[in-house]
Each structure stands twice: as C-alpha cells, then as structure tokens.
DSSP file (Angstrom, degrees, kcal/mol; ACC not computed):
  #  RESIDUE AA STRUCTURE BP1 BP2  ACC     N-H-->O    O-->H-N    N-H-->O    O-->H-N    TCO  KAPPA ALPHA  PHI   PSI    X-CA   Y-CA   Z-CA
    1    1 A M     >        0   0    0      0, 0.0     4,-0.7     0, 0.0     3,-0.4   0.000 360.0 360.0 360.0 -36.9   18.2    1.3   24.1
    2    2 A A  T >4> +     0   0    0     51,-0.8     5,-2.7     1,-0.2     3,-0.7   0.829 360.0  56.6 -68.6 -28.6   14.5    1.4   25.0
    3    3 A K  G >45S+     0   0    0      1,-0.2     3,-1.1     3,-0.2    -1,-0.2   0.839  97.0  63.6 -70.5 -28.3   15.3    2.4   28.6
    4    4 A A  G 345S+     0   0    0     -3,-0.4    -1,-0.2     1,-0.2    -2,-0.2   0.791 106.8  44.1 -59.6 -27.2   17.3    5.4   27.2
    5    5 A F  G <<5S-     0   0    0     -3,-0.7    -1,-0.2    -4,-0.7    -2,-0.2   0.369 125.1-102.3-100.3   3.4   13.9    6.6   25.8
    6    6 A G  T < 5S+     0   0    0     -3,-1.1     2,-0.4     1,-0.3    -3,-0.2   0.600  77.7 132.5  93.1  10.0   12.0    5.8   29.0
    7    7 A F      < -     0   0    0     -5,-2.7    -1,-0.3    -6,-0.1     2,-0.2  -0.772  43.3-149.1 -98.1 140.7   10.3    2.7   27.9
    8    8 A N     >  -     0   0    0     -2,-0.4     4,-1.9     1,-0.1     5,-0.2  -0.516  37.5 -98.9 -93.4 176.6   10.2   -0.6   29.9
    9    9 A E  H  > S+     0   0    0      2,-0.2     4,-1.8     1,-0.2     5,-0.1   0.794 122.1  51.9 -66.5 -31.9   10.1   -3.9   28.2
   10   10 A D  H  > S+     0   0    0      2,-0.2     4,-2.2     1,-0.2    -1,-0.2   0.936 111.4  47.8 -71.9 -48.0    6.3   -4.3   28.6
   11   11 A E  H  > S+     0   0    0      1,-0.2     4,-1.9     2,-0.2    -2,-0.2   0.890 110.5  51.7 -63.6 -39.5    5.7   -0.9   27.0
   12   12 A L  H  X S+     0   0    0     -4,-1.9     4,-2.1     2,-0.2    -1,-0.2   0.908 108.7  50.2 -58.4 -46.7    8.0   -1.7   24.2
   13   13 A K  H  X S+     0   0    0     -4,-1.8     4,-2.4     1,-0.2    -2,-0.2   0.899 111.0  50.6 -60.5 -42.2    6.2   -5.0   23.5
   14   14 A L  H  X S+     0   0    0     -4,-2.2     4,-2.8     1,-0.2    -1,-0.2   0.888 109.0  50.6 -62.5 -40.2    2.8   -3.0   23.4
   15   15 A L  H  X S+     0   0    0     -4,-1.9     4,-2.2     2,-0.2    -2,-0.2   0.847 110.5  50.2 -71.1 -32.3    4.3   -0.5   21.0
   16   16 A L  H  X S+     0   0    0     -4,-2.1     4,-2.9     2,-0.2    -2,-0.2   0.953 111.6  47.3 -62.1 -50.4    5.5   -3.4   18.7
   17   17 A V  H  X S+     0   0    0     -4,-2.4     4,-2.7     2,-0.2    -2,-0.2   0.910 112.5  49.8 -62.3 -44.9    2.1   -5.0   18.8
   18   18 A A  H  X S+     0   0    0     -4,-2.8     4,-2.4     2,-0.2    -1,-0.2   0.974 114.3  44.6 -56.2 -55.1    0.3   -1.5   18.0
   19   19 A V  H  X S+     0   0    0     -4,-2.2     4,-2.4     1,-0.2    -2,-0.2   0.885 110.5  54.3 -61.8 -40.2    2.7   -0.8   15.1
   20   20 A R  H  X S+     0   0    0     -4,-2.9     4,-2.4     2,-0.2    -1,-0.2   0.947 108.0  51.5 -58.7 -46.4    2.3   -4.4   13.7
   21   21 A H  H  X S+     0   0    0     -4,-2.7     4,-2.4     1,-0.2    -2,-0.2   0.939 109.9  48.1 -53.0 -48.5   -1.5   -3.9   13.8
   22   22 A M  H  X S+     0   0    0     -4,-2.4     4,-1.7     1,-0.2    -1,-0.2   0.861 108.8  53.6 -60.4 -38.7   -1.2   -0.7   11.8
   23   23 A R  H  X S+     0   0    0     -4,-2.4     4,-0.8     1,-0.2    -1,-0.2   0.881 110.9  46.7 -63.8 -37.7    1.1   -2.3    9.3
   24   24 A R  H  X S+     0   0    0     -4,-2.4     4,-0.7     2,-0.2     3,-0.3   0.859 108.4  55.8 -71.1 -33.9   -1.5   -5.1    8.8
   25   25 A T  H  X S+     0   0    0     -4,-2.4     4,-0.8     1,-0.2     3,-0.2   0.886 110.5  46.7 -60.9 -38.6   -4.3   -2.4    8.5
   26   26 A F  H  X S+     0   0    0     -4,-1.7     4,-2.2     1,-0.2    -1,-0.2   0.636  92.3  81.1 -85.5 -12.4   -2.3   -0.8    5.7
   27   27 A A  H  X S+     0   0    0     -4,-0.8     4,-0.9    -3,-0.3    -1,-0.2   0.936  99.8  35.9 -56.6 -49.6   -1.5   -4.0    3.8
   28   28 A E  H >X S+     0   0    0     -4,-0.7     4,-1.2    -3,-0.2     3,-0.5   0.919 117.5  53.4 -70.7 -47.4   -4.8   -4.3    2.0
   29   29 A A  H 3X S+     0   0    0     -4,-0.8     4,-2.1     1,-0.2     7,-0.2   0.805 102.6  59.7 -60.4 -31.4   -5.2   -0.5    1.6
   30   30 A R  H 3< S+     0   0    0     -4,-2.2    -1,-0.2     1,-0.2    -2,-0.2   0.869 103.2  50.3 -61.4 -41.2   -1.8   -0.2    0.0
   31   31 A Q  H << S+     0   0    0     -4,-0.9    -1,-0.2    -3,-0.5    -2,-0.2   0.828 115.3  42.0 -68.7 -35.1   -2.8   -2.5   -2.7
   32   32 A K  H  < S+     0   0    0     -4,-1.2    -2,-0.2     1,-0.2    -1,-0.2   0.774 124.8  29.3 -84.0 -32.0   -6.0   -0.5   -3.5
   33   33 A D    ><  -     0   0    0     -4,-2.1     3,-2.3     1,-0.1    -1,-0.2  -0.823  58.6-167.1-144.9  97.5   -4.6    3.1   -3.3
   34   34 A P  G >  S+     0   0    0      0, 0.0     3,-1.3     0, 0.0     4,-0.3   0.659  83.5  76.1 -61.0 -16.2   -0.9    3.6   -4.1
   35   35 A A  G 3  S+     0   0    0      1,-0.3     3,-0.4     2,-0.1     4,-0.4   0.704  87.7  59.4 -60.8 -20.3   -1.2    7.1   -2.5
   36   36 A L  G <> S+     0   0    0     -3,-2.3     4,-3.1    -7,-0.2     5,-0.3   0.602  79.5  92.4 -87.1 -11.2   -1.2    5.5    0.9
   37   37 A E  H <> S+     0   0    0     -3,-1.3     4,-2.4     1,-0.3    -1,-0.2   0.847  83.9  48.5 -54.4 -47.4    2.2    4.0    0.3
   38   38 A A  H  > S+     0   0    0     -3,-0.4     4,-1.2    -4,-0.3    -1,-0.3   0.900 114.6  45.9 -62.4 -43.4    4.3    6.9    1.8
   39   39 A Y  H >> S+     0   0    0     -4,-0.4     4,-0.9     1,-0.2     3,-0.6   0.932 112.6  50.4 -71.5 -41.4    2.1    6.9    4.9
   40   40 A A  H >X S+     0   0    0     -4,-3.1     4,-1.9     1,-0.2     3,-0.8   0.891 103.2  60.5 -55.7 -43.4    2.3    3.2    5.2
   41   41 A Q  H 3X S+     0   0    0     -4,-2.4     4,-2.5    -5,-0.3    -1,-0.2   0.831  96.4  61.3 -55.2 -35.0    6.1    3.3    4.8
   42   42 A L  H <X S+     0   0    0     -4,-1.2     4,-2.0    -3,-0.6    -1,-0.2   0.879 104.2  48.1 -62.2 -36.7    6.2    5.4    8.0
   43   43 A Y  H <X S+     0   0    0     -4,-0.9     4,-2.5    -3,-0.8    -2,-0.2   0.873 110.8  51.5 -68.4 -41.1    4.7    2.6    9.9
   44   44 A D  H  X S+     0   0    0     -4,-1.9     4,-1.9     2,-0.2    -2,-0.2   0.925 111.5  47.9 -56.4 -44.3    7.2    0.1    8.4
   45   45 A D  H  X S+     0   0    0     -4,-2.5     4,-2.3     1,-0.2    -2,-0.2   0.871 111.4  48.8 -65.3 -40.2   10.0    2.3    9.4
   46   46 A L  H  X S+     0   0    0     -4,-2.0     4,-2.3    -5,-0.2     5,-0.2   0.912 108.8  54.1 -67.6 -41.4    8.8    2.8   12.9
   47   47 A F  H  X S+     0   0    0     -4,-2.5     4,-2.6     1,-0.2    -2,-0.2   0.923 109.2  47.7 -58.5 -44.0    8.3   -0.9   13.3
   48   48 A E  H  X S+     0   0    0     -4,-1.9     4,-2.6     1,-0.2     5,-0.2   0.941 111.6  50.2 -67.6 -44.3   11.9   -1.6   12.3
   49   49 A K  H  X S+     0   0    0     -4,-2.3     4,-2.5     1,-0.2    -1,-0.2   0.920 111.5  49.1 -58.2 -42.4   13.2    1.1   14.7
   50   50 A L  H  X S+     0   0    0     -4,-2.3     4,-2.2     1,-0.2    -1,-0.2   0.898 110.4  50.6 -68.8 -38.8   11.2   -0.4   17.6
   51   51 A R  H  X S+     0   0    0     -4,-2.6     4,-1.2    -5,-0.2    -1,-0.2   0.921 108.8  51.0 -61.2 -42.1   12.5   -3.8   16.8
   52   52 A D  H >< S+     0   0    0     -4,-2.6     3,-0.6     1,-0.2    -2,-0.2   0.932 110.8  49.7 -64.4 -42.4   16.0   -2.5   16.8
   53   53 A M  H 3< S+     0   0    0     -4,-2.5   -51,-0.8     1,-0.2    -1,-0.2   0.883 106.9  56.5 -65.8 -32.2   15.3   -0.9   20.3
   54   54 A A  H 3< S-     0   0    0     -4,-2.2    -1,-0.2     1,-0.2    -2,-0.2   0.757  95.5-157.6 -63.7 -27.7   13.9   -4.1   21.5
   55   55 A G    <<  +     0   0    0     -4,-1.2    -1,-0.2    -3,-0.6     2,-0.1  -0.381  51.6   0.2  76.8-160.4   17.0   -6.0   20.8
   56   56 A P  S    S-     0   0    0      0, 0.0     3,-0.0     0, 0.0    -4,-0.0  -0.399  72.2-154.0 -62.5 133.7   17.0   -9.8   20.3
   57   57 A L        -     0   0    0     -2,-0.1    -2,-0.0     1,-0.1     5,-0.0  -0.826  24.5 -98.6-107.0 145.1   13.6  -11.2   20.7
   58   58 A P    >>  -     0   0    0      0, 0.0     4,-2.5     0, 0.0     3,-0.7  -0.304  38.9-114.0 -57.5 151.4   12.7  -14.8   21.7
   59   59 A E  H 3> S+     0   0    0      1,-0.3     4,-2.3     2,-0.2     5,-0.2   0.877 114.8  52.6 -60.5 -40.4   12.0  -17.0   18.7
   60   60 A K  H 3> S+     0   0    0      1,-0.2     4,-1.0     2,-0.2    -1,-0.3   0.824 111.7  46.8 -66.2 -28.3    8.3  -17.5   19.6
   61   61 A V  H <> S+     0   0    0     -3,-0.7     4,-1.8     2,-0.2    -2,-0.2   0.876 108.4  56.5 -75.3 -38.6    7.8  -13.7   19.9
   62   62 A E  H  X S+     0   0    0     -4,-2.5     4,-0.8     1,-0.2     3,-0.2   0.921 105.3  51.0 -53.3 -45.6    9.6  -13.1   16.7
   63   63 A D  H  < S+     0   0    0     -4,-2.3     3,-0.2     1,-0.2    -1,-0.2   0.811 109.0  52.6 -62.0 -31.3    7.1  -15.4   14.9
   64   64 A L  H  < S+     0   0    0     -4,-1.0    -1,-0.2     1,-0.2    -2,-0.2   0.824 107.6  48.6 -74.6 -30.0    4.2  -13.5   16.4
   65   65 A I  H  <        0   0    0     -4,-1.8    -1,-0.2    -3,-0.2    -2,-0.2   0.587 360.0 360.0 -93.2  -5.3    5.2  -10.1   15.3
   66   66 A E     <        0   0    0     -4,-0.8    -1,-0.2    -3,-0.2    -2,-0.1   0.516 360.0 360.0 -91.5 360.0    6.0  -10.9   11.7
C-alpha cells in the first residue's frame, strides 16, 4: 500500500518514527491540557494509518515503535 502513495520502505519507517515521536511529545501535554486532546488524536490516527500501510512489521520493530 505504501508504494501506491509513492513511499519506499525506508521512507515509511522514517514517517512511523517521526509520528511516534510526536505522539510521545503529546503524552505529557495531554495530561496537563485537555484542549490538546483533539490535536494529539490526529497524530494517533496518523500513526495507525501508517502502521496499516506498512503491513506486518518484524517483532523487534513492533516493540520499538510502541
């Protein structure tokens, strides 16, 4: 599926890492300011879409991105 959007496997991995980082950035902020919840949810949704595009991930990669 990623190739249908013009991403190669390395680019998709980089996108997953970048979105994972943003999700972690929002984790603490979400607890302090509920107004950020909707914005943070966008990153959660994007992360799930990218994971779907990536297809099955090796177990050690799966552990790293969670």
